[in-house]
LUMTORRO-110572 format. One record per residue (C-alpha): x, y, z; residue number from 0. Coordinates in nm, 2 decimals. Example, Ala and Ser with C-alpha at 12.3 -4.5 7.8 and 13.67 -1.06 7.14 Angstrom:
<pt <1.23, -0.45, 0.78>, 0>;
<pt <1.37, -0.11, 0.71>, 1>;
This chain:
<pt <-1.38, -4.93, -1.33>, 0>;
<pt <-1.10, -4.95, -1.58>, 1>;
<pt <-0.74, -4.90, -1.47>, 2>;
<pt <-0.69, -4.58, -1.68>, 3>;
<pt <-0.97, -4.40, -1.48>, 4>;
<pt <-0.80, -4.46, -1.14>, 5>;
<pt <-0.62, -4.14, -1.03>, 6>;
<pt <-0.25, -4.20, -0.98>, 7>;
<pt <-0.09, -4.07, -0.66>, 8>;
<pt <0.28, -3.99, -0.71>, 9>;
<pt <0.51, -4.21, -0.50>, 10>;
<pt <0.73, -3.97, -0.30>, 11>;
<pt <0.91, -4.08, 0.02>, 12>;
<pt <0.77, -3.93, 0.34>, 13>;
<pt <1.03, -3.83, 0.60>, 14>;
<pt <0.93, -3.76, 0.96>, 15>;
<pt <1.10, -3.46, 1.11>, 16>;
<pt <1.08, -3.27, 1.45>, 17>;
<pt <1.02, -2.92, 1.30>, 18>;
<pt <0.77, -2.74, 1.08>, 19>;
<pt <0.44, -2.89, 0.96>, 20>;
<pt <0.51, -3.03, 0.62>, 21>;
<pt <0.72, -2.95, 0.31>, 22>;
<pt <0.74, -3.09, -0.04>, 23>;
<pt <1.09, -3.09, -0.17>, 24>;
<pt <1.01, -3.27, -0.50>, 25>;
<pt <1.22, -3.57, -0.42>, 26>;
<pt <1.06, -3.62, -0.08>, 27>;
<pt <0.80, -3.48, 0.16>, 28>;
<pt <0.90, -3.39, 0.52>, 29>;
<pt <0.62, -3.40, 0.77>, 30>;
<pt <0.62, -3.33, 1.14>, 31>;
<pt <0.64, -3.66, 1.33>, 32>;
<pt <0.38, -3.55, 1.58>, 33>;
<pt <0.11, -3.52, 1.31>, 34>;
<pt <0.07, -3.89, 1.32>, 35>;
<pt <-0.14, -3.85, 1.63>, 36>;
<pt <-0.36, -3.59, 1.46>, 37>;
<pt <-0.52, -3.78, 1.16>, 38>;
<pt <-0.78, -3.51, 1.11>, 39>;
<pt <-0.48, -3.27, 1.03>, 40>;
<pt <-0.25, -3.52, 0.87>, 41>;
<pt <-0.47, -3.64, 0.59>, 42>;
<pt <-0.56, -3.29, 0.44>, 43>;
<pt <-0.19, -3.18, 0.49>, 44>;
<pt <-0.07, -3.48, 0.30>, 45>;
<pt <-0.32, -3.41, 0.02>, 46>;
<pt <-0.20, -3.06, 0.01>, 47>;
<pt <0.17, -3.16, -0.01>, 48>;
<pt <0.10, -3.41, -0.29>, 49>;
<pt <-0.08, -3.14, -0.49>, 50>;
<pt <0.24, -2.93, -0.52>, 51>;
<pt <0.45, -2.93, -0.83>, 52>;
<pt <0.82, -3.01, -0.84>, 53>;
<pt <0.91, -2.66, -0.96>, 54>;
<pt <1.11, -2.41, -0.75>, 55>;
<pt <0.83, -2.15, -0.80>, 56>;
<pt <0.51, -2.17, -0.99>, 57>;
<pt <0.18, -1.98, -0.98>, 58>;
<pt <0.00, -2.31, -0.92>, 59>;
<pt <0.20, -2.37, -0.59>, 60>;
<pt <0.15, -2.01, -0.48>, 61>;
<pt <-0.22, -2.03, -0.54>, 62>;
<pt <-0.24, -2.37, -0.36>, 63>;
<pt <-0.06, -2.22, -0.05>, 64>;
<pt <-0.24, -1.90, -0.02>, 65>;
<pt <-0.57, -1.90, -0.21>, 66>;
<pt <-0.72, -2.24, -0.19>, 67>;
<pt <-0.88, -2.40, 0.11>, 68>;
<pt <-0.75, -2.74, 0.22>, 69>;
<pt <-1.03, -2.83, 0.46>, 70>;
<pt <-0.78, -2.79, 0.75>, 71>;
<pt <-0.93, -2.67, 1.07>, 72>;
<pt <-0.72, -2.36, 1.14>, 73>;
<pt <-0.82, -2.37, 1.51>, 74>;
<pt <-0.69, -2.73, 1.54>, 75>;
<pt <-0.38, -2.64, 1.35>, 76>;
<pt <-0.30, -2.35, 1.59>, 77>;
<pt <-0.36, -2.58, 1.89>, 78>;
<pt <-0.11, -2.83, 1.73>, 79>;
<pt <0.14, -2.56, 1.67>, 80>;
<pt <0.12, -2.43, 2.03>, 81>;
<pt <0.15, -2.78, 2.17>, 82>;
<pt <0.45, -2.85, 1.94>, 83>;
<pt <0.64, -2.51, 1.92>, 84>;
<pt <0.90, -2.64, 1.67>, 85>;
<pt <0.62, -2.64, 1.42>, 86>;
<pt <0.64, -2.26, 1.41>, 87>;
<pt <0.95, -2.29, 1.19>, 88>;
<pt <0.69, -2.35, 0.91>, 89>;
<pt <0.64, -1.98, 0.91>, 90>;
<pt <1.01, -1.90, 0.84>, 91>;
<pt <1.08, -1.82, 0.48>, 92>;
<pt <1.45, -1.92, 0.52>, 93>;
<pt <1.58, -2.18, 0.76>, 94>;
<pt <1.87, -2.42, 0.81>, 95>;
<pt <1.82, -2.80, 0.80>, 96>;
<pt <2.10, -3.05, 0.87>, 97>;
<pt <1.98, -3.27, 0.58>, 98>;
<pt <1.90, -3.00, 0.32>, 99>;
<pt <2.12, -2.70, 0.43>, 100>;
<pt <1.95, -2.37, 0.38>, 101>;
<pt <1.59, -2.41, 0.27>, 102>;
<pt <1.41, -2.12, 0.09>, 103>;
<pt <1.03, -2.11, 0.08>, 104>;
<pt <0.99, -1.88, -0.22>, 105>;
<pt <0.61, -1.86, -0.16>, 106>;
<pt <0.66, -1.73, 0.19>, 107>;
<pt <0.92, -1.49, 0.07>, 108>;
<pt <0.69, -1.35, -0.20>, 109>;
<pt <0.40, -1.33, 0.05>, 110>;
<pt <0.61, -1.15, 0.32>, 111>;
<pt <0.73, -0.90, 0.05>, 112>;
<pt <0.37, -0.83, -0.05>, 113>;
<pt <0.27, -0.78, 0.32>, 114>;
<pt <0.57, -0.56, 0.38>, 115>;
<pt <0.49, -0.35, 0.07>, 116>;
<pt <0.13, -0.30, 0.18>, 117>;
<pt <0.23, -0.22, 0.54>, 118>;
<pt <0.49, 0.03, 0.44>, 119>;
<pt <0.26, 0.19, 0.18>, 120>;
<pt <-0.02, 0.22, 0.44>, 121>;
<pt <0.22, 0.38, 0.69>, 122>;
<pt <0.35, 0.62, 0.43>, 123>;
<pt <0.01, 0.74, 0.30>, 124>;
<pt <-0.13, 0.74, 0.65>, 125>;
<pt <0.15, 0.96, 0.78>, 126>;
<pt <0.14, 1.19, 0.47>, 127>;
<pt <-0.23, 1.25, 0.45>, 128>;
<pt <-0.36, 1.22, 0.80>, 129>;
């Protein structure tokens, strides 16, 4: 195989943290330090994080987070999150980090706005026409 056919993996520093599951900040990837003990979760999560772009918001990242399967066993992920409760901060659209200050997950904000709109619209039409 020639060198130009080998896929290149971007070299981004990986920082272990106590909270969340994993986040790609463009300059580095933060990953929960407890995932080291769960290689069946760690490997697909790292593949997922390396697949993100460095943009603040892109349709490709949104699609990657919410529409594409990452071969991550959701049952095992839930077990991990219950065993390590600080990982639930992954579900927060805005949180404070000592290292990064306020962190905004624009994909989660957009998804929560969509969920809220659907929920409020359903309640409105359900109350009006039932």
